[in-house]
C-alpha positions, -999 to 999 in steps of 0.1 A, spaced: 675 674 388 679 637 384 659 623 354 651 586 349 636 576 316 617 544 307 610 537 270 587 509 260 596 497 225 578 473 202 594 468 167 611 502 167 643 494 148 637 523 124 634 550 152 649 539 185 684 549 175 672 585 167 654 587 201 684 575 221 708 598 202 686 628 209 685 619 246 723 613 248 728 647 232 708 665 260 724 696 277 711 680 309 716 643 305 693 618 322 710 597 349 694 564 337 675 552 306 658 519 305 645 506 272 619 478 275 619 456 244 582 446 245 582 414 224 598 428 193 604 406 163 628 430 146 663 443 155 652 466 183 672 447 210 703 445 189 703 483 183 697 491 220 724 466 230 750 486 211 740 518 230 743 499 263 778 489 254 788 526 250 768 541 278 766 524 312 735 545 322 715 529 294 699 495 300 678 470 281 650 449 297 632 423 276 594 417 281 573 389 267 538 400 257 515 398 227 522 410 191 491 432 192 498 470 191 473 483 216 472 514 238 468 511 275 476 478 293 504 466 270 523 499 270 520 505 308 528 469 317 560 473 296 567 507 314 565 489 348 590 463 337 614 491 332 603 511 362 608 481 385 644 478 371 653 513 385 660 525 420 641 553 437 668 579 436 652 602 410 635 636 410 617 632 377 604 599 361 597 599 324 577 576 302 587 583 266 579 566 233 606 550 211 598 572 180 606 607 193 634 632 185 640 656 214 655 691 211 689 693 229 676 715 256 645 695 264 654 680 298 672 712 309 641 732 301 618 708 320 641 711 350 638 748 349 600 746 349 600 720 378 624 742 398 604 774 392 572 760 408 571 732 434 534 725 426 542 715 390 537 677 390 540 671 353 556 689 324 563 684 287 567 699 252 545 691 222 545 663 196 550 674 160 544 652 130 556 657 94 529 666 68 538 677 33 574 682 43 565 705 72 564 697 109 530 706 125 517 701 160 499 667 163 465 681 174 444 651 184 441 667 218 442 703 232 476 720 235 475 719 273 473 681 275 505 662 279 507 635 253 512 599 265 543 598 242 563 622 264 552 621 300 573 633 329 564 634 365 578 648 397 583 619 421 558 632 448 531 637 422 538 603 406 532 587 440 501 607 448 483 597 417 490 561 423 515 560 394 501 549 360 469 531 354 470 500 332 442 511 309 436 531 278 432 567 288 459 565 314 475 597 300 443 616 308 436 599 341 470 610 354 463 647 347 429 646 363 442 628 394 471 653 396 445 681 397 425 662 423 456 661 445 462 698 439 492 694 415 494 714 383 508 704 349 521 724 320 533 722 284 560 744 269 552 756 233 589 761 227 597 725 231 591 708 198 594 671 198 594 653 165 570 624 165 581 600 138 550 577 139 517 595 144 496 582 173 472 554 165 485 547 130 490 510 138 463 505 164 437 479 155 399 481 157 398 467 192 416 498 205 386 519 193 364 501 218 389 507 246 385 545 244 348 543 252 356 517 280 382 541 294 356 569 297 333 545 315 361 535 339 367 572 346 331 576 357 324 601 330 287 591 326 269 589 293 265 627 285 302 634 290 312 603 271 288 613 242 304 648 240 340 634 242 332 608 215 318 635 192 348 657 197 374 630 191 356 614 162 353 649 146 390 654 149 396 620 133 369 627 107 354 593 113 318 585 122 329 549 127 351 560 156 321 577 172 301 545 170 330 524 184 336 548 213 299 545 224 300 507 218 330 505 242 312 526 268 280 506 268 299 473 266 318 482 298 285 494 314 266 463 307 295 441 320 297 462 352 334 467 345 354 479 375 361 516 378 397 529 379 390 557 404 370 563 435 335 578 437 349 611 451 376 613 424 349 606 398 327 634 411 357 658 410 365 648 374 329 653 362 327 687 378 361 697 363 351 685 328 318 704 329 336 736 340 360 732 311 331 727 286 312 758 300 344 778 299 349 770 262 312 778 254 314 812 269 348 819 254 335 812 219 
């Protein structure tokens, strides 16, 4: 299978070389990698340029944006800068972060999964972070969710879901829309990806409001947003996060912020979420 990879990077001079080295060492090498230097003020571009000199299938694109480190719009806008640089001759398109170390068989294993079932639209491994000199799974979300740091998509699925939404929560929206269009997605427990900078470590307070806003844009409604806020705030051990999530939701509601999905898609997503909640309640 032909893999194309886009890597948005903002001030990643300490990690981008490790990410690229792990991708170069793959048993199934990607055909093209595009790194988007998203307004870095460090040596990210210089490091990537050296890789470009050695490998003609690695490219650098520079993007001018803000210095803020925010999830959602900034990251996806940078992704599209790289995506637009590519042609359409791929089977799998990947959006990867610039602070990951992949096992050597990562892409080869993904290809096996994609080839085994033509309805798999998305596939990935798991992010692991270092704690007390041990690598443990980064567990902000359930193990069946594909983290935004290591997304991969079959081309047909990517097109069906309308590609990536420029909003926080895009890495949940894509999975829900994939299900809506009758695709499946999967994670492989054997694929351990080292995540060198834990998610959200450098996000500012504004990003906390964006999560609640994203749930509004997904047409969750108040009750589902309340439950989602409680769950994520509990995982982060922060009552302030809970308050910020609800603040973001009501702020979007009072502003009549535009939704990201259709009414029918919203109905499907709410029904799916409630089924998942009921399933967990009965399971416990």
